VOFI-450136 format. One record per residue (C-alpha): residue number from 0; residue in three letters; x, y, z. Coordinates in steps of 0.05 Angstrom, whole numbers, plus 5000, padded with zeros to 4 digits. Layout:
REM VOFI-450136
<atom NUM ala <X Y Z>>
...
//
This chain:
REM VOFI-450136
<atom 0 met <5523 4224 4805>>
<atom 1 thr <5453 4205 4827>>
<atom 2 gln <5412 4242 4879>>
<atom 3 ala <5422 4186 4930>>
<atom 4 gln <5497 4186 4919>>
<atom 5 leu <5499 4261 4927>>
<atom 6 glu <5458 4256 4992>>
<atom 7 ala <5505 4203 5019>>
<atom 8 leu <5566 4246 5001>>
<atom 9 leu <5539 4307 5036>>
<atom 10 gln <5520 4266 5097>>
<atom 11 arg <5591 4238 5101>>
<atom 12 leu <5623 4307 5093>>
<atom 13 thr <5576 4336 5146>>
<atom 14 glu <5595 4283 5195>>
<atom 15 arg <5669 4298 5183>>
<atom 16 leu <5658 4372 5194>>
<atom 17 ala <5618 4359 5258>>
<atom 18 val <5674 4317 5286>>
<atom 19 ala <5724 4371 5266>>
<atom 20 ile <5684 4427 5300>>
<atom 21 gln <5686 4391 5366>>
<atom 22 ser <5755 4362 5362>>
<atom 23 glu <5814 4388 5401>>
<atom 24 pro <5858 4416 5378>>
<atom 25 phe <5814 4450 5326>>
<atom 26 asp <5841 4435 5255>>
<atom 27 leu <5820 4476 5195>>
<atom 28 arg <5853 4428 5145>>
<atom 29 ile <5790 4385 5149>>
<atom 30 gly <5753 4442 5113>>
<atom 31 his <5806 4443 5059>>
<atom 32 gln <5799 4368 5049>>
<atom 33 val <5723 4372 5046>>
<atom 34 gly <5728 4428 4994>>
<atom 35 ala <5775 4384 4953>>
<atom 36 glu <5727 4326 4957>>
<atom 37 leu <5671 4371 4932>>
<atom 38 val <5714 4387 4871>>
<atom 39 gln <5727 4314 4861>>
<atom 40 ala <5651 4302 4864>>
<atom 41 his <5646 4352 4805>>
<atom 42 ile <5608 4404 4844>>
<atom 43 ala <5647 4453 4802>>
<atom 44 ser <5611 4519 4803>>
<atom 45 ala <5604 4577 4852>>
<atom 46 glu <5528 4567 4856>>
<atom 47 gly <5538 4493 4868>>
<atom 48 leu <5588 4507 4923>>
<atom 49 gly <5542 4558 4957>>
<atom 50 arg <5483 4512 4958>>
<atom 51 thr <5526 4454 4983>>
<atom 52 ile <5553 4496 5041>>
<atom 53 glu <5482 4516 5059>>
<atom 54 val <5462 4442 5062>>
<atom 55 ile <5523 4425 5103>>
<atom 56 gln <5511 4483 5151>>
<atom 57 leu <5438 4463 5162>>
<atom 58 arg <5458 4392 5176>>
<atom 59 leu <5513 4414 5224>>
<atom 60 val <5463 4456 5262>>
<atom 61 arg <5413 4399 5262>>
<atom 62 asp <5464 4347 5283>>
<atom 63 leu <5496 4390 5337>>
<atom 64 gly <5432 4420 5365>>
<atom 65 leu <5442 4486 5400>>
<atom 66 val <5510 4511 5381>>
<atom 67 ala <5553 4550 5429>>
<atom 68 asp <5586 4613 5407>>
<atom 69 asp <5653 4579 5403>>
<atom 70 val <5624 4521 5363>>
<atom 71 glu <5588 4569 5318>>
<atom 72 asp <5653 4608 5307>>
<atom 73 arg <5689 4544 5292>>
<atom 74 met <5635 4523 5243>>
<atom 75 ala <5639 4590 5206>>
<atom 76 arg <5714 4586 5202>>
<atom 77 leu <5711 4513 5180>>
<atom 78 leu <5659 4528 5126>>
<atom 79 ala <5704 4585 5102>>
<atom 80 thr <5762 4536 5095>>
<atom 81 val <5715 4490 5057>>
<atom 82 ala <5706 4547 5007>>
<atom 83 thr <5781 4561 5006>>
<atom 84 gly <5798 4487 4997>>
<atom 85 tyr <5746 4482 4943>>
<atom 86 ala <5776 4542 4906>>
<atom 87 arg <5846 4514 4912>>
<atom 88 ala <5826 4445 4889>>
<atom 89 leu <5787 4474 4831>>
<atom 90 arg <5847 4516 4811>>
<atom 91 asp <5894 4456 4816>>
<atom 92 arg <5846 4413 4775>>
<atom 93 thr <5840 4467 4723>>
<atom 94 leu <5916 4473 4719>>
<atom 95 asp <5922 4398 4714>>
<atom 96 glu <5870 4396 4659>>
<atom 97 gln <5905 4453 4623>>
<atom 98 glu <5971 4417 4629>>
<atom 99 ser <5938 4353 4605>>
<atom 100 ile <5908 4391 4547>>
<atom 101 arg <5974 4424 4532>>
<atom 102 arg <6010 4357 4533>>
<atom 103 ala <5955 4326 4491>>
<atom 104 ala <5961 4383 4442>>
<atom 105 met <6036 4376 4439>>
<atom 106 met <6030 4302 4428>>
<atom 107 ala <5977 4312 4375>>
<atom 108 arg <6021 4364 4341>>
<atom 109 ala <6081 4318 4344>>
<atom 110 gln <6039 4262 4315>>
<atom 111 ala <6012 4308 4261>>
<atom 112 glu <6082 4332 4243>>
<atom 113 arg <6107 4260 4241>>
<atom 114 ala <6047 4240 4198>>
<atom 115 leu <6060 4300 4153>>
<atom 116 arg <6133 4282 4145>>
<atom 117 glu <6115 4210 4130>>
<atom 118 ser <6062 4234 4081>>
<atom 119 glu <6110 4282 4048>>
<atom 120 ala <6162 4227 4043>>
<atom 121 arg <6110 4180 4014>>
<atom 122 phe <6085 4232 3964>>
<atom 123 arg <6157 4251 3947>>
<atom 124 his <6173 4178 3934>>
<atom 125 gln <6110 4170 3892>>
<atom 126 ala <6127 4233 3853>>
<atom 127 thr <6199 4211 3839>>
<atom 128 his <6192 4136 3830>>
<atom 129 asp <6160 4092 3778>>
<atom 130 pro <6098 4058 3809>>
<atom 131 leu <6110 3992 3771>>
<atom 132 thr <6184 3979 3781>>
<atom 133 asp <6199 4027 3840>>
<atom 134 leu <6258 4053 3800>>
<atom 135 pro <6271 4128 3799>>
<atom 136 asn <6228 4162 3746>>
<atom 137 arg <6243 4217 3696>>
<atom 138 thr <6234 4272 3748>>
<atom 139 leu <6285 4244 3797>>
<atom 140 phe <6333 4224 3741>>
<atom 141 thr <6331 4295 3713>>
<atom 142 glu <6345 4324 3782>>
<atom 143 arg <6404 4277 3793>>
<atom 144 leu <6430 4291 3723>>
<atom 145 ala <6426 4366 3733>>
<atom 146 ala <6463 4360 3800>>
<atom 147 ala <6516 4315 3769>>
<atom 148 leu <6528 4366 3714>>
<atom 149 asp <6545 4418 3767>>
<atom 150 thr <6597 4374 3802>>
<atom 151 ala <6627 4327 3750>>
<atom 152 asp <6680 4341 3697>>
<atom 153 arg <6652 4289 3648>>
<atom 154 ile <6587 4252 3648>>
<atom 155 gly <6553 4195 3611>>
<atom 156 val <6483 4171 3596>>
<atom 157 cys <6457 4104 3570>>
<atom 158 phe <6388 4106 3540>>
<atom 159 ile <6358 4036 3538>>
<atom 160 asp <6298 4010 3499>>
<atom 161 leu <6276 3938 3496>>
<atom 162 asp <6273 3907 3427>>
<atom 163 arg <6206 3882 3402>>
<atom 164 phe <6174 3890 3471>>
<atom 165 lys <6108 3904 3436>>
<atom 166 val <6106 3831 3414>>
<atom 167 val <6105 3809 3487>>
<atom 168 asn <6047 3856 3502>>
<atom 169 asp <6008 3836 3440>>
<atom 170 ser <6019 3761 3446>>
<atom 171 leu <6019 3749 3521>>
<atom 172 gly <5982 3810 3547>>
<atom 173 his <6001 3874 3584>>
<atom 174 gln <6002 3839 3652>>
<atom 175 ile <6059 3793 3629>>
<atom 176 gly <6092 3853 3597>>
<atom 177 asp <6090 3891 3663>>
<atom 178 leu <6119 3832 3700>>
<atom 179 leu <6175 3828 3649>>
<atom 180 leu <6190 3902 3659>>
<atom 181 val <6195 3890 3734>>
<atom 182 ser <6243 3833 3722>>
<atom 183 val <6286 3875 3675>>
<atom 184 ala <6287 3932 3726>>
<atom 185 gln <6310 3885 3781>>
<atom 186 arg <6365 3857 3737>>
<atom 187 leu <6390 3926 3717>>
<atom 188 arg <6390 3950 3789>>
<atom 189 arg <6427 3888 3811>>
<atom 190 ala <6479 3892 3755>>
<atom 191 leu <6489 3967 3758>>
<atom 192 gly <6479 3982 3832>>
<atom 193 glu <6531 4036 3835>>
<atom 194 his <6496 4076 3780>>
<atom 195 leu <6428 4110 3780>>
<atom 196 val <6380 4068 3738>>
<atom 197 ala <6313 4099 3722>>
<atom 198 arg <6251 4081 3682>>
<atom 199 leu <6226 4136 3637>>
<atom 200 gly <6162 4100 3617>>
<atom 201 gly <6140 4043 3573>>
<atom 202 asp <6200 3999 3559>>
<atom 203 glu <6251 4055 3564>>
<atom 204 phe <6304 4058 3618>>
<atom 205 val <6363 4104 3628>>
<atom 206 ile <6429 4099 3666>>
<atom 207 leu <6469 4157 3694>>
<atom 208 val <6544 4147 3694>>
<atom 209 glu <6576 4202 3735>>
<atom 210 arg <6648 4226 3733>>
<atom 211 thr <6671 4186 3673>>
<atom 212 ala <6742 4184 3648>>
<atom 213 gly <6720 4174 3576>>
<atom 214 thr <6673 4137 3530>>
<atom 215 asp <6700 4069 3549>>
<atom 216 asp <6671 4077 3619>>
<atom 217 val <6601 4085 3591>>
<atom 218 val <6610 4030 3539>>
<atom 219 glu <6628 3983 3597>>
<atom 220 val <6563 4002 3632>>
<atom 221 ala <6523 3992 3567>>
<atom 222 glu <6554 3923 3557>>
<atom 223 ala <6534 3904 3628>>
<atom 224 ala <6464 3929 3616>>
<atom 225 leu <6456 3889 3552>>
<atom 226 ala <6480 3827 3588>>
<atom 227 ala <6432 3838 3646>>
<atom 228 val <6372 3849 3600>>
<atom 229 ser <6387 3788 3557>>
<atom 230 glu <6384 3740 3616>>
<atom 231 pro <6324 3693 3608>>
<atom 232 ala <6267 3710 3655>>
<atom 233 leu <6212 3664 3680>>
<atom 234 val <6149 3707 3682>>
<atom 235 asp <6084 3675 3705>>
<atom 236 gly <6105 3608 3676>>
<atom 237 his <6132 3638 3611>>
<atom 238 glu <6207 3636 3597>>
<atom 239 leu <6221 3701 3562>>
<atom 240 thr <6285 3728 3531>>
<atom 241 val <6291 3799 3507>>
<atom 242 ser <6346 3843 3480>>
<atom 243 ala <6356 3917 3482>>
<atom 244 ser <6384 3975 3443>>
<atom 245 ile <6425 4029 3477>>
<atom 246 gly <6443 4100 3458>>
<atom 247 ile <6507 4124 3491>>
<atom 248 val <6527 4197 3503>>
<atom 249 glu <6592 4215 3539>>
<atom 250 arg <6618 4286 3540>>
<atom 251 pro <6645 4342 3585>>
<atom 252 ala <6594 4367 3634>>
<atom 253 ala <6609 4440 3621>>
<atom 254 gly <6567 4472 3567>>
<atom 255 thr <6512 4419 3565>>
<atom 256 ser <6444 4410 3597>>
<atom 257 pro <6400 4352 3618>>
<atom 258 met <6354 4364 3559>>
<atom 259 glu <6411 4364 3508>>
<atom 260 leu <6441 4301 3537>>
<atom 261 met <6374 4264 3536>>
<atom 262 arg <6358 4287 3465>>
<atom 263 ala <6426 4264 3441>>
<atom 264 ala <6418 4197 3477>>
<atom 265 asp <6349 4188 3447>>
<atom 266 ser <6375 4201 3376>>
<atom 267 thr <6432 4152 3386>>
<atom 268 leu <6384 4099 3412>>
<atom 269 his <6346 4103 3346>>
<atom 270 trp <6412 4092 3309>>
<atom 271 ala <6422 4028 3348>>
<atom 272 lys <6350 4007 3333>>
<atom 273 ala <6360 4022 3259>>
<atom 274 ala <6423 3980 3258>>
<atom 275 gly <6383 3919 3279>>
<atom 276 gly <6379 3925 3355>>
<atom 277 ala <6413 3884 3409>>
<atom 278 arg <6471 3933 3408>>
<atom 279 trp <6495 4001 3430>>
<atom 280 ser <6512 4062 3389>>
<atom 281 ile <6555 4122 3408>>
<atom 282 phe <6532 4193 3394>>
<atom 283 asp <6565 4225 3334>>
<atom 284 ala <6558 4300 3326>>
<atom 285 asp <6566 4301 3250>>
<atom 286 arg <6514 4247 3240>>
<atom 287 asn <6468 4283 3288>>
<atom 288 arg <6474 4347 3248>>
<atom 289 gln <6456 4309 3185>>
<atom 290 glu <6397 4278 3220>>
<atom 291 leu <6373 4346 3244>>
<atom 292 ala <6380 4375 3175>>
<atom 293 arg <6340 4317 3146>>
<atom 294 tyr <6286 4326 3199>>
<atom 295 ala <6283 4401 3185>>
<atom 296 leu <6276 4387 3111>>
<atom 297 ser <6220 4336 3121>>
<atom 298 ala <6184 4382 3169>>
<atom 299 ala <6185 4438 3116>>
<atom 300 ile <6151 4396 3062>>
<atom 301 pro <6078 4412 3081>>
<atom 302 ala <6090 4487 3083>>
<atom 303 ala <6130 4483 3019>>
<atom 304 leu <6070 4450 2985>>
<atom 305 asp <6025 4506 3011>>
<atom 306 arg <6073 4559 2985>>
<atom 307 gly <6080 4527 2917>>
<atom 308 glu <6155 4514 2922>>
<atom 309 phe <6151 4448 2884>>
<atom 310 tyr <6149 4444 2808>>
<atom 311 leu <6157 4391 2754>>
<atom 312 asp <6211 4379 2703>>
<atom 313 tyr <6202 4328 2648>>
<atom 314 gln <6248 4279 2613>>
<atom 315 pro <6226 4249 2546>>
<atom 316 leu <6213 4176 2533>>
<atom 317 thr <6234 4169 2460>>
<atom 318 ala <6216 4116 2409>>
<atom 319 leu <6280 4082 2385>>
<atom 320 arg <6249 4064 2318>>
<atom 321 asp <6234 4135 2293>>
<atom 322 gly <6256 4183 2349>>
<atom 323 arg <6186 4207 2367>>
<atom 324 val <6173 4232 2437>>
<atom 325 leu <6123 4180 2462>>
<atom 326 gly <6117 4207 2532>>
<atom 327 met <6151 4248 2586>>
<atom 328 glu <6166 4227 2657>>
<atom 329 ala <6148 4279 2710>>
<atom 330 leu <6205 4293 2758>>
<atom 331 val <6190 4335 2819>>
<atom 332 arg <6237 4391 2841>>
<atom 333 trp <6237 4434 2904>>
<atom 334 arg <6255 4507 2897>>
<atom 335 his <6278 4514 2969>>
<atom 336 pro <6284 4587 2993>>
<atom 337 glu <6350 4574 3028>>
<atom 338 leu <6381 4512 2996>>
<atom 339 gly <6363 4527 2923>>
<atom 340 val <6334 4475 2876>>
<atom 341 leu <6333 4406 2907>>
<atom 342 arg <6328 4342 2866>>
<atom 343 pro <6283 4284 2887>>
<atom 344 asp <6339 4244 2920>>
<atom 345 ser <6344 4300 2972>>
<atom 346 phe <6273 4295 2997>>
<atom 347 ile <6233 4237 2968>>
<atom 348 gly <6263 4187 3018>>
<atom 349 leu <6245 4234 3075>>
<atom 350 ala <6174 4241 3049>>
<atom 351 glu <6167 4166 3046>>
<atom 352 glu <6194 4157 3117>>
<atom 353 thr <6145 4208 3145>>
<atom 354 gly <6084 4190 3104>>
<atom 355 leu <6085 4259 3070>>
<atom 356 ile <6097 4223 3004>>
<atom 357 val <6021 4212 2999>>
<atom 358 arg <6007 4287 2998>>
<atom 359 leu <6068 4304 2956>>
<atom 360 gly <6054 4247 2907>>
<atom 361 ala <5981 4270 2900>>
<atom 362 trp <6005 4339 2882>>
<atom 363 val <6054 4312 2830>>
<atom 364 leu <6001 4269 2799>>
<atom 365 ala <5951 4326 2796>>
<atom 366 glu <6001 4376 2769>>
<atom 367 ala <6027 4327 2717>>
<atom 368 cys <5956 4312 2692>>
<atom 369 arg <5940 4386 2688>>
<atom 370 glu <6003 4403 2649>>
<atom 371 ala <5998 4342 2603>>
<atom 372 arg <5929 4364 2581>>
<atom 373 thr <5962 4425 2548>>
<atom 374 trp <6009 4382 2506>>
<atom 375 ala <5956 4361 2456>>
<atom 376 asp <5964 4383 2383>>
<atom 377 glu <5909 4403 2334>>
<atom 378 ser <5886 4330 2329>>
<atom 379 gly <5878 4326 2405>>
<atom 380 asp <5937 4278 2409>>
<atom 381 gly <6001 4286 2448>>
<atom 382 pro <6054 4249 2489>>
<atom 383 phe <6032 4213 2552>>
<atom 384 val <6056 4235 2620>>
<atom 385 ser <6090 4183 2664>>
<atom 386 val <6084 4193 2740>>
<atom 387 asn <6118 4152 2794>>
<atom 388 leu <6073 4126 2850>>
<atom 389 ala <6103 4110 2918>>
<atom 390 val <6084 4046 2954>>
<atom 391 gln <6040 4084 3003>>
<atom 392 gln <6001 4115 2945>>
<atom 393 val <5989 4048 2911>>
<atom 394 arg <5964 4017 2976>>
<atom 395 arg <5915 4074 2991>>
<atom 396 pro <5843 4051 2985>>
<atom 397 gly <5823 4114 2947>>
<atom 398 leu <5874 4110 2891>>
<atom 399 val <5824 4091 2836>>
<atom 400 asp <5776 4147 2855>>
<atom 401 glu <5833 4197 2859>>
<atom 402 val <5858 4181 2789>>
<atom 403 arg <5788 4178 2759>>
<atom 404 asp <5771 4245 2789>>
<atom 405 leu <5836 4276 2763>>
<atom 406 leu <5824 4252 2693>>
<atom 407 arg <5753 4280 2695>>
<atom 408 arg <5774 4348 2723>>
<atom 409 thr <5834 4358 2677>>
<atom 410 gly <5803 4327 2615>>
<atom 411 leu <5866 4284 2603>>
<atom 412 pro <5849 4220 2565>>
<atom 413 pro <5866 4157 2607>>
<atom 414 gly <5913 4132 2553>>
<atom 415 arg <5957 4193 2561>>
<atom 416 leu <5972 4177 2635>>
<atom 417 gln <6024 4125 2654>>
<atom 418 leu <6034 4105 2727>>
<atom 419 glu <6103 4079 2745>>
<atom 420 ile <6105 4027 2800>>
<atom 421 thr <6166 3994 2832>>
<atom 422 glu <6177 3919 2825>>
<atom 423 ser <6170 3909 2901>>
<atom 424 thr <6101 3941 2899>>
<atom 425 met <6078 3898 2841>>
<atom 426 met <6105 3834 2871>>
<atom 427 ser <6069 3845 2937>>
<atom 428 thr <6024 3790 2960>>
<atom 429 ala <5970 3840 2978>>
<atom 430 glu <5912 3835 2931>>
<atom 431 glu <5882 3904 2939>>
<atom 432 pro <5938 3944 2904>>
<atom 433 val <5938 3896 2845>>
<atom 434 arg <5862 3899 2841>>
<atom 435 ala <5865 3975 2840>>
<atom 436 leu <5916 3975 2784>>
<atom 437 arg <5873 3927 2744>>
<atom 438 val <5815 3975 2750>>
<atom 439 leu <5859 4033 2727>>
<atom 440 ala <5885 3991 2669>>
<atom 441 asp <5813 3976 2648>>
<atom 442 leu <5801 4051 2647>>
<atom 443 gly <5857 4056 2596>>
<atom 444 val <5912 4082 2642>>
<atom 445 arg <5981 4055 2625>>
<atom 446 ile <6018 4016 2680>>
<atom 447 ala <6094 4011 2679>>
<atom 448 ile <6144 3976 2724>>
<atom 449 asp <6201 4023 2740>>
<atom 450 asp <6274 4002 2749>>
<atom 451 phe <6258 3931 2725>>
<atom 452 gly <6314 3882 2740>>
<atom 453 thr <6335 3911 2807>>
<atom 454 gly <6283 3873 2847>>
<atom 455 tyr <6247 3807 2837>>
<atom 456 cys <6254 3809 2761>>
<atom 457 asn <6200 3755 2756>>
<atom 458 leu <6174 3757 2685>>
<atom 459 ala <6128 3697 2697>>
<atom 460 tyr <6092 3736 2752>>
<atom 461 leu <6077 3791 2702>>
<atom 462 arg <6027 3747 2665>>
<atom 463 gly <5974 3762 2717>>
<atom 464 leu <5990 3836 2725>>
<atom 465 pro <5960 3895 2685>>
<atom 466 val <6028 3918 2661>>
<atom 467 thr <6037 3954 2594>>
<atom 468 glu <6110 3973 2599>>
<atom 469 leu <6176 3952 2632>>
<atom 470 lys <6228 4006 2645>>
<atom 471 val <6294 3969 2648>>
<atom 472 ala <6342 3994 2701>>
<atom 473 gly <6400 4037 2678>>
<atom 474 glu <6450 3988 2708>>
<atom 475 phe <6440 3941 2649>>
<atom 476 val <6443 3997 2598>>
<atom 477 ala <6508 4024 2628>>
<atom 478 gly <6542 3958 2612>>
<atom 479 leu <6531 3969 2538>>
<atom 480 arg <6585 4023 2538>>
<atom 481 ala <6640 3974 2560>>
<atom 482 pro <6676 3928 2512>>
<atom 483 ala <6653 3869 2554>>
<atom 484 gly <6581 3893 2550>>
<atom 485 arg <6559 3834 2508>>
<atom 486 thr <6534 3798 2570>>
<atom 487 asp <6489 3857 2588>>
<atom 488 glu <6467 3861 2516>>
<atom 489 arg <6446 3788 2516>>
<atom 490 ile <6408 3798 2582>>
<atom 491 leu <6372 3858 2553>>
<atom 492 ala <6356 3820 2490>>
<atom 493 ser <6325 3764 2531>>
<atom 494 leu <6285 3813 2572>>
<atom 495 val <6259 3848 2510>>
<atom 496 ser <6240 3782 2477>>
<atom 497 leu <6204 3755 2538>>
<atom 498 ala <6168 3822 2550>>
<atom 499 his <6145 3824 2478>>
<atom 500 ala <6118 3753 2486>>
<atom 501 leu <6076 3780 2542>>
<atom 502 lys <6055 3839 2498>>
<atom 503 val <6092 3888 2542>>
<atom 504 thr <6135 3944 2514>>
<atom 505 val <6205 3958 2539>>
<atom 506 thr <6238 4025 2555>>
<atom 507 ala <6312 4028 2572>>
<atom 508 glu <6331 4079 2625>>
<atom 509 gly <6398 4116 2631>>
<atom 510 val <6416 4120 2557>>
<atom 511 glu <6473 4169 2551>>
<atom 512 thr <6507 4154 2485>>
<atom 513 ala <6488 4143 2412>>
<atom 514 glu <6523 4075 2415>>
<atom 515 gln <6478 4052 2472>>
<atom 516 ala <6417 4076 2434>>
<atom 517 glu <6438 4039 2370>>
<atom 518 arg <6452 3974 2406>>
<atom 519 leu <6384 3978 2442>>
<atom 520 arg <6350 3991 2376>>
<atom 521 ala <6385 3931 2346>>
<atom 522 ile <6359 3884 2400>>
<atom 523 gly <6287 3908 2391>>
<atom 524 cys <6280 3954 2451>>
<atom 525 asp <6219 3998 2441>>
<atom 526 ala <6239 4064 2474>>
<atom 527 ala <6294 4097 2513>>
<atom 528 gln <6303 4151 2565>>
<atom 529 gly <6366 4187 2585>>
<atom 530 trp <6411 4246 2573>>
<atom 531 his <6424 4225 2502>>
<atom 532 phe <6352 4240 2486>>
<atom 533 gly <6342 4299 2532>>
<atom 534 arg <6358 4323 2602>>
<atom 535 pro <6302 4338 2651>>
<atom 536 gly <6272 4407 2640>>
<atom 537 pro <6207 4444 2625>>
<atom 538 ala <6159 4405 2581>>
<atom 539 ala <6162 4459 2526>>
<atom 540 gln <6235 4443 2510>>
<atom 541 his <6217 4371 2491>>
<atom 542 leu <6153 4385 2452>>
<atom 543 gly <6155 4394 2377>>
<atom 544 arg <6227 4372 2370>>
<atom 545 ser <6250 4339 2305>>
<atom 546 pro <6250 4263 2309>>
<atom 547 ala <6317 4259 2274>>
<atom 548 leu <6350 4308 2322>>
<atom 549 thr <6318 4273 2381>>
<atom 550 ala <6344 4205 2360>>
<atom 551 thr <6415 4228 2350>>
<atom 552 gly <6419 4275 2410>>
//
């Protein structure tokens, strides 16, 4: 309020009080009203009120001139009511403001609580739902699964993984892949609305089937899910069709846990994948125990190598012409602290699956070279050692350097090391493994093809490979024991003849009888290996044996 406005207000209030002083009947309410107007004018302090009354009083005296006692008394009483009215109005305004503040605070609190609830709901949704598909995520699924286990008699889970989804991401990009996942999620939710469908991450989904009556209920859900996923989807102009693999677990709810169910479903999903995909598999407890045992065995290989639990046996490769031990094949054994001595068929496949075959194979190669160095006689000569190389070993870039370093460290002459390679490895279109083998052959290392005849059996292809020996698979040799074995004998004779034309020697595997040995000798086979010539064992039991005894068993 400006000074002029304040002066005008005070003039107006003075005039009202002057009229009130002289009015009959005398009315004190005018003072109350004037006091209220002062509060409304925001003259809201005791000092401000006092000074205002002084101004009003002076003006009243001035306007009224000489004041009679009665008028003066009236003025005093009226000014007192101004103060009283002012105090009441100020109190009322304060209460009103307090009420307004209280209501505003209550409203603000209510709004804050509502915002908090909305925020909590939003955060809860974000914490329990997949941001891409808006399906429940692993957290919410696990909560619902745990709750269902407490209330249901039987329960089922379908673990879904899209087949070859990586191809979509790699060929069309992750944006298209994400859109495809959204489409799959929508189809699953639409087809299986009565069941909880969740996305665990990547291209993995899971379905909770509560209160099942048996496996058939879950299989029906899995079939519906496969059908929903396989529907063609138009994604950003691309018509895409995908399939899925599903692992099914259905069991009594009592005695199980969410973690056990999900682990079983995950294992079963991999069975479906291994069977070719686009199908479902049902959990089998016996198979799972076998898988767990295999996993435990593979996981124990690194520590077993560190503890020295592996060792080598040897089986002689014997010349059919004179019975001499030409070489010995190294065969790895595992002296397992709980399971006893394990043969290669118990753990080599696991090592290949996990990639541990590279480390295990490197140990076998090094140990074989070290031991073979001790087989030399006074002339420095001795049988060669034959070592199997896995595909992963042959394809390693450092194979040549590894072998060259081993020969240098052990002092084993290159000609006393033979590396056995499978047909599939040799027939690979990759140039690098073949180039490495050529370098090793140029060093003098012998190269043999193991189990020849069980794979490509392409003799013409051998012309360009650095092969010094073919080891013919025992399946052909076994036929020589039967009366109708003439067919196998003719096949073997042809193989020997063609191999000799390529200047490659032939060793027959799996020779168990003297008759087999004699027939192989007759067709010109160079060497043989099998129980007839010696069972696998320590190298010492095969060294220094009489050629005549060796040839006849």
